[in-house]
C-alpha positions as a Markdown table, in Angstrom:
| # | Residue | x | y | z |
|---|---|---|---|---|
| 1 | Met | 8.9 | -4.8 | 7.1 |
| 2 | Arg | 8.1 | -7.0 | 10.1 |
| 3 | Asn | 10.2 | -6.8 | 13.3 |
| 4 | Lys | 10.1 | -10.3 | 14.7 |
| 5 | Leu | 11.7 | -9.3 | 18.0 |
| 6 | Thr | 9.1 | -6.7 | 18.8 |
| 7 | Gln | 6.3 | -8.2 | 16.8 |
| 8 | Glu | 5.8 | -4.9 | 15.0 |
| 9 | Leu | 5.0 | -3.8 | 11.4 |
| 10 | Ala | 6.5 | -0.7 | 9.8 |
| 11 | Val | 4.0 | 1.6 | 8.1 |
| 12 | Cys | 5.6 | 4.1 | 5.8 |
| 13 | Gly | 4.5 | 6.7 | 3.4 |
| 14 | Phe | 3.0 | 10.2 | 4.0 |
| 15 | Asn | -0.7 | 9.3 | 3.4 |
| 16 | Ala | -0.5 | 6.0 | 5.1 |
| 17 | Val | 1.0 | 7.4 | 8.3 |
| 18 | Ser | -1.2 | 10.5 | 8.2 |
| 19 | Ala | -4.4 | 8.4 | 8.1 |
| 20 | Leu | -3.1 | 6.1 | 10.8 |
| 21 | Gly | -2.4 | 9.1 | 13.1 |
| 22 | Glu | -5.7 | 10.7 | 12.4 |
| 23 | Leu | -8.0 | 7.6 | 12.8 |
| 24 | His | -6.0 | 5.2 | 15.0 |
| 25 | Pro | -3.2 | 7.1 | 16.7 |
| 26 | Lys | -3.1 | 4.8 | 19.7 |
| 27 | Thr | -1.9 | 1.9 | 17.5 |
| 28 | Ile | 1.4 | 3.7 | 16.9 |
| 29 | Asn | 4.1 | 2.4 | 19.2 |
| 30 | Arg | 7.0 | 4.4 | 17.8 |
| 31 | Leu | 7.5 | 7.1 | 15.1 |
| 32 | Phe | 10.6 | 7.9 | 13.0 |
| 33 | Leu | 10.6 | 11.0 | 10.7 |
| 34 | Arg | 12.7 | 13.5 | 8.8 |
| 35 | Asp | 13.0 | 16.9 | 10.3 |
| 36 | Asp | 10.9 | 18.5 | 7.5 |
| 37 | Arg | 8.0 | 16.2 | 8.4 |
| 38 | Leu | 7.9 | 17.3 | 12.0 |
| 39 | Pro | 5.4 | 20.3 | 11.5 |
| 40 | Val | 2.9 | 17.9 | 10.0 |
| 41 | Phe | 3.3 | 15.1 | 12.4 |
| 42 | Ser | 3.9 | 17.1 | 15.6 |
| 43 | Pro | 0.4 | 16.3 | 17.0 |
| 44 | Ile | 1.2 | 12.6 | 16.8 |
| 45 | Cys | 4.6 | 13.2 | 18.4 |
| 46 | Lys | 2.8 | 15.0 | 21.3 |
| 47 | Gln | 0.4 | 12.1 | 21.7 |
| 48 | Leu | 3.3 | 9.7 | 21.8 |
| 49 | Ala | 5.1 | 11.8 | 24.4 |
| 50 | Gln | 2.0 | 11.8 | 26.6 |
| 51 | Arg | 1.8 | 8.0 | 26.3 |
| 52 | Lys | 5.5 | 7.7 | 27.0 |
| 53 | Arg | 6.2 | 6.4 | 23.5 |
| 54 | Pro | 9.3 | 7.4 | 21.6 |
| 55 | Tyr | 9.7 | 9.3 | 18.4 |
| 56 | Lys | 13.0 | 10.2 | 16.6 |
| 57 | Ile | 14.2 | 12.6 | 13.9 |
| 58 | Cys | 16.1 | 10.5 | 11.3 |
| 59 | Asp | 17.8 | 11.0 | 7.9 |
| 60 | Asn | 16.7 | 9.1 | 4.8 |
| 61 | Glu | 19.3 | 6.4 | 5.2 |
| 62 | Glu | 18.1 | 5.5 | 8.7 |
| 63 | Leu | 14.4 | 5.6 | 7.7 |
| 64 | Glu | 15.2 | 3.2 | 4.8 |
| 65 | Arg | 16.9 | 0.8 | 7.2 |
| 66 | Ile | 13.9 | 0.9 | 9.5 |
| 67 | Cys | 11.3 | 0.1 | 6.9 |
| 68 | Lys | 13.4 | -1.7 | 4.3 |
| 69 | Ser | 12.1 | 0.6 | 1.6 |
| 70 | Lys | 13.2 | 3.7 | -0.3 |
| 71 | His | 9.6 | 4.8 | -0.5 |
| 72 | His | 9.2 | 5.9 | 3.1 |
| 73 | Gln | 8.4 | 9.6 | 2.1 |
| 74 | Gly | 10.1 | 10.8 | 5.2 |
| 75 | Val | 8.0 | 9.1 | 7.9 |
| 76 | Val | 7.8 | 5.6 | 9.4 |
| 77 | Ala | 5.4 | 4.4 | 12.1 |
| 78 | Met | 5.8 | 1.1 | 14.0 |
| 79 | Ile | 2.5 | -0.6 | 14.9 |
| 80 | Glu | 1.7 | -4.0 | 16.5 |
| 81 | Glu | 1.8 | -6.7 | 13.9 |
| 82 | Pro | -1.8 | -7.0 | 12.6 |
| 83 | Gln | -3.9 | -9.9 | 13.7 |
| 84 | Ile | -6.9 | -10.7 | 11.4 |
| 85 | Pro | -9.9 | -12.2 | 13.1 |
| 86 | Val | -11.7 | -15.2 | 11.5 |
| 87 | Thr | -15.0 | -14.3 | 9.8 |
| 88 | Thr | -18.1 | -15.0 | 12.0 |
| 89 | Arg | -21.8 | -15.5 | 11.3 |
| 90 | Glu | -22.3 | -12.2 | 13.1 |
| 91 | Asp | -20.1 | -10.5 | 10.5 |
| 92 | Leu | -22.2 | -11.9 | 7.7 |
| 93 | Asp | -25.5 | -10.8 | 9.3 |
| 94 | Ser | -24.1 | -7.3 | 10.0 |
| 95 | Trp | -22.9 | -6.8 | 6.4 |
| 96 | Ala | -26.2 | -8.1 | 5.0 |
| 97 | Gly | -28.4 | -6.1 | 7.4 |
| 98 | Glu | -26.5 | -2.9 | 6.8 |
| 99 | Gly | -26.2 | -3.4 | 3.0 |
| 100 | Lys | -22.4 | -3.3 | 2.9 |
| 101 | Thr | -20.3 | -4.0 | -0.1 |
| 102 | Gly | -17.0 | -5.8 | 0.3 |
| 103 | Leu | -14.5 | -8.2 | -1.3 |
| 104 | Val | -13.5 | -11.8 | -0.9 |
| 105 | Leu | -9.9 | -12.3 | -2.1 |
| 106 | His | -9.3 | -15.9 | -2.9 |
| 107 | Ala | -5.7 | -17.0 | -2.8 |
| 108 | Leu | -4.3 | -13.5 | -3.6 |
| 109 | Gly | -0.6 | -13.7 | -3.7 |
| 110 | Asn | 0.7 | -10.1 | -4.0 |
| 111 | Asp | 0.8 | -7.5 | -1.3 |
| 112 | His | 1.0 | -4.7 | -3.8 |
| 113 | Asn | -2.2 | -5.8 | -5.4 |
| 114 | Leu | -3.8 | -6.0 | -1.9 |
| 115 | Gly | -2.8 | -2.4 | -1.3 |
| 116 | Ala | -4.2 | -1.2 | -4.6 |
| 117 | Ile | -7.5 | -3.1 | -3.9 |
| 118 | Val | -7.7 | -1.6 | -0.4 |
| 119 | Arg | -7.2 | 1.9 | -1.9 |
| 120 | Ser | -10.1 | 1.3 | -4.3 |
| 121 | Ala | -12.3 | -0.3 | -1.6 |
| 122 | Ala | -11.8 | 2.8 | 0.7 |
| 123 | Phe | -12.6 | 5.2 | -2.3 |
| 124 | Phe | -15.7 | 3.3 | -3.3 |
| 125 | Asp | -17.1 | 2.6 | 0.2 |
| 126 | Ala | -16.4 | -1.2 | 0.4 |
| 127 | Pro | -15.6 | -1.5 | 4.1 |
| 128 | Phe | -14.8 | -5.2 | 4.5 |
| 129 | Ile | -12.2 | -7.4 | 2.9 |
| 130 | Val | -12.1 | -11.2 | 3.5 |
| 131 | Leu | -8.7 | -12.9 | 2.9 |
| 132 | Ser | -8.5 | -16.6 | 2.2 |
| 133 | Gly | -5.6 | -18.9 | 3.0 |
| 134 | Thr | -3.4 | -19.6 | 6.0 |
| 135 | Ser | -0.8 | -17.0 | 4.9 |
| 136 | Ser | -3.4 | -14.2 | 4.4 |
| 137 | Glu | -2.0 | -12.1 | 7.3 |
| 138 | Val | 1.4 | -11.9 | 5.5 |
| 139 | Leu | -0.3 | -9.9 | 2.7 |
| 140 | Val | -1.0 | -7.1 | 5.2 |
| 141 | Ser | 2.5 | -5.8 | 4.9 |
| 142 | Thr | 4.5 | -2.5 | 4.8 |
| 143 | Ser | 4.1 | -2.4 | 1.1 |
| 144 | Ala | 0.4 | -3.0 | 1.2 |
| 145 | Tyr | 0.0 | -0.1 | 3.7 |
| 146 | Arg | 2.1 | 2.2 | 1.5 |
| 147 | Val | 0.3 | 1.3 | -1.8 |
| 148 | Ala | -3.1 | 1.7 | -0.1 |
| 149 | Glu | -2.3 | 5.4 | 0.6 |
| 150 | Gly | -4.2 | 5.5 | 3.9 |
| 151 | Gly | -7.0 | 3.2 | 2.8 |
| 152 | Met | -6.1 | 0.6 | 5.4 |
| 153 | Glu | -7.7 | 2.7 | 8.1 |
| 154 | Tyr | -11.1 | 2.6 | 6.4 |
| 155 | Val | -11.5 | -1.2 | 5.9 |
| 156 | Val | -12.1 | -4.1 | 8.2 |
| 157 | Phe | -10.1 | -7.3 | 7.5 |
| 158 | Arg | -11.4 | -10.8 | 8.2 |
| 159 | Arg | -9.9 | -14.2 | 7.1 |
| 160 | Val | -11.1 | -17.6 | 6.2 |
| 161 | His | -9.2 | -20.9 | 5.7 |
| 162 | Asp | -12.0 | -22.4 | 3.6 |
| 163 | Thr | -13.3 | -20.2 | 0.9 |
| 164 | Leu | -15.9 | -22.8 | -0.1 |
| 165 | Gly | -17.4 | -23.1 | 3.3 |
| 166 | Phe | -17.5 | -19.3 | 3.7 |
| 167 | Leu | -19.3 | -18.9 | 0.4 |
| 168 | Lys | -21.9 | -21.5 | 1.2 |
| 169 | Ala | -22.8 | -19.5 | 4.3 |
| 170 | Ala | -22.3 | -16.0 | 2.7 |
| 171 | Ser | -24.5 | -16.7 | -0.3 |
| 172 | Lys | -27.5 | -17.2 | 2.0 |
| 173 | Val | -27.5 | -13.6 | 3.1 |
| 174 | Leu | -25.2 | -11.7 | 0.6 |
| 175 | Ile | -25.1 | -11.5 | -3.1 |
| 176 | Thr | -21.8 | -13.1 | -4.0 |
| 177 | Ile | -20.5 | -11.9 | -7.3 |
| 178 | Gly | -17.7 | -13.8 | -8.9 |
| 179 | Ala | -15.3 | -12.1 | -11.3 |
| 180 | Asp | -14.8 | -14.5 | -14.2 |
| 181 | Leu | -13.4 | -13.5 | -17.6 |
| 182 | Arg | -15.5 | -16.2 | -19.3 |
| 183 | Ala | -18.8 | -15.4 | -17.7 |
| 184 | Arg | -22.0 | -14.9 | -19.8 |
| 185 | Gln | -23.2 | -11.8 | -17.9 |
| 186 | Arg | -21.4 | -8.5 | -18.2 |
| 187 | Ile | -20.4 | -5.8 | -15.7 |
| 188 | Gln | -22.9 | -3.4 | -17.3 |
| 189 | Asp | -25.7 | -5.9 | -16.3 |
| 190 | Leu | -24.8 | -5.7 | -12.6 |
| 191 | His | -27.7 | -3.4 | -11.5 |
| 192 | Thr | -30.3 | -5.7 | -13.1 |
| 193 | Ile | -28.6 | -8.8 | -11.7 |
| 194 | Ile | -28.5 | -7.3 | -8.2 |
| 195 | Arg | -32.1 | -6.3 | -8.2 |
| 196 | Asp | -33.2 | -9.8 | -9.3 |
| 197 | Arg | -30.9 | -11.5 | -6.8 |
| 198 | Met | -32.1 | -9.3 | -4.0 |
| 199 | Gln | -35.7 | -10.4 | -4.7 |
| 200 | Val | -34.6 | -14.0 | -4.4 |
| 201 | Leu | -32.8 | -13.4 | -1.1 |
| 202 | Gln | -35.7 | -11.6 | 0.4 |
| 203 | Ala | -38.1 | -14.4 | -0.6 |
| 204 | Ser | -36.0 | -17.0 | 1.1 |
| 205 | Arg | -34.9 | -14.9 | 4.2 |
| 206 | Thr | -37.5 | -13.2 | 6.3 |
| 207 | Asp | -34.8 | -11.3 | 8.2 |
| 208 | Leu | -33.9 | -9.5 | 5.0 |
| 209 | Thr | -37.5 | -8.4 | 4.2 |
| 210 | Gly | -37.6 | -4.6 | 4.0 |
| 211 | Val | -33.8 | -4.3 | 3.6 |
| 212 | Leu | -33.4 | -1.6 | 0.8 |
| 213 | Arg | -29.8 | -2.2 | -0.1 |
| 214 | Pro | -28.4 | -5.7 | -0.5 |
| 215 | Gly | -25.1 | -6.8 | 1.1 |
| 216 | Ile | -22.7 | -7.7 | -1.7 |
| 217 | Ala | -19.4 | -9.6 | -1.7 |
| 218 | Leu | -17.3 | -9.3 | -4.8 |
| 219 | Val | -15.2 | -12.5 | -5.1 |
| 220 | Val | -11.9 | -12.2 | -7.0 |
| 221 | Gly | -9.2 | -14.8 | -7.5 |
| 222 | Asn | -5.5 | -15.4 | -7.7 |
| 223 | Glu | -3.5 | -13.1 | -10.1 |
| 224 | Glu | -2.5 | -15.9 | -12.4 |
| 225 | Thr | -5.3 | -18.5 | -12.2 |
| 226 | Gly | -8.4 | -16.5 | -11.3 |
| 227 | Leu | -11.2 | -18.3 | -9.4 |
| 228 | Pro | -11.2 | -22.1 | -9.4 |
| 229 | Gln | -14.4 | -23.8 | -10.7 |
| 230 | Glu | -15.5 | -25.0 | -7.2 |
| 231 | Val | -15.4 | -21.4 | -6.0 |
| 232 | Lys | -17.3 | -20.1 | -9.1 |
| 233 | Asp | -20.0 | -22.8 | -8.5 |
| 234 | Leu | -20.8 | -21.3 | -5.1 |
| 235 | Cys | -21.1 | -17.7 | -6.2 |
| 236 | Ser | -24.6 | -16.2 | -6.7 |
| 237 | Val | -23.6 | -15.0 | -10.1 |
| 238 | Leu | -20.5 | -14.7 | -12.4 |
| 239 | Val | -19.8 | -11.5 | -14.2 |
| 240 | Arg | -17.1 | -10.5 | -16.7 |
| 241 | Ile | -15.5 | -7.2 | -17.9 |
| 242 | Pro | -15.8 | -7.1 | -21.7 |
| 243 | Gly | -12.6 | -6.2 | -23.6 |
| 244 | Thr | -10.9 | -6.5 | -26.9 |
| 245 | Gly | -9.3 | -9.8 | -26.1 |
| 246 | Val | -5.8 | -8.5 | -27.1 |
| 247 | Val | -4.7 | -9.5 | -23.6 |
| 248 | Glu | -6.6 | -12.1 | -21.7 |
| 249 | Ser | -7.5 | -10.2 | -18.6 |
| 250 | Leu | -6.9 | -7.1 | -16.4 |
| 251 | Asn | -4.8 | -7.0 | -13.4 |
| 252 | Val | -6.8 | -8.2 | -10.4 |
| 253 | Ala | -6.6 | -4.7 | -8.7 |
| 254 | Gln | -7.8 | -3.0 | -11.9 |
| 255 | Ala | -10.7 | -5.5 | -12.3 |
| 256 | Ala | -11.7 | -5.1 | -8.7 |
| 257 | Thr | -11.7 | -1.3 | -9.1 |
| 258 | Leu | -14.0 | -1.4 | -12.1 |
| 259 | Phe | -16.4 | -3.7 | -10.3 |
| 260 | Leu | -16.4 | -1.5 | -7.2 |
| 261 | His | -17.0 | 1.6 | -9.2 |
| 262 | Thr | -20.0 | 0.0 | -10.9 |
| 263 | Leu | -21.4 | -1.2 | -7.6 |
| 264 | Tyr | -20.9 | 2.2 | -6.0 |
| 265 | Gln | -22.8 | 3.9 | -8.8 |
| 266 | Gly | -25.7 | 1.6 | -8.1 |
């Protein structure tokens, strides 16, 4: 829930607020919690008091009004509405040089899916997520924070308006892997694919010579339509997850999790 008057976002859920308080406590402007949650969150309350920021003991009804959700789990933190920076060339060079794995989410339309993807990204050490589209910041919502179960504090968000332009630049320094249910190559081939693609990158970029682990961007598409052809054409490689064919595809968050698990193992 966004408060347009104060330009704040409500973060609710035990794990989400716990991670926020542990890693980024100064981003909390106000805290609302049930009395039974006070022993756990008393350090955050003390920090808020030192910063002259308020906290309040509330019942379930008031907490639900504050965050517009029944799933508050007894605690709600108000933070400044997130602002997502535009991706820069410095970001790409950093991800490539440090061998980071991350995701490019093209035209994702569901904040619950974003939260689930973020949770998997944090679990499998994929520390950057690039969101495409002018409304991408709307996806970073109260629901996304809650579903991510604290994962939001372990990833860096960037945004792009033009996925095609971004992929043209990214594919020069990162291995961009497009998730495509009709691709010829399979997820179990990923380790061989990455090894071969890394050799190509190192041959074309002297600044990547000697880099032991490639930077990887997993590109996934809209929940209903997947990746458009023009986006697929700009990926380094397209890979599918084999299945029975009884249903056409997995949920985008499930597919992203399988890819991230495979990449993490490698």
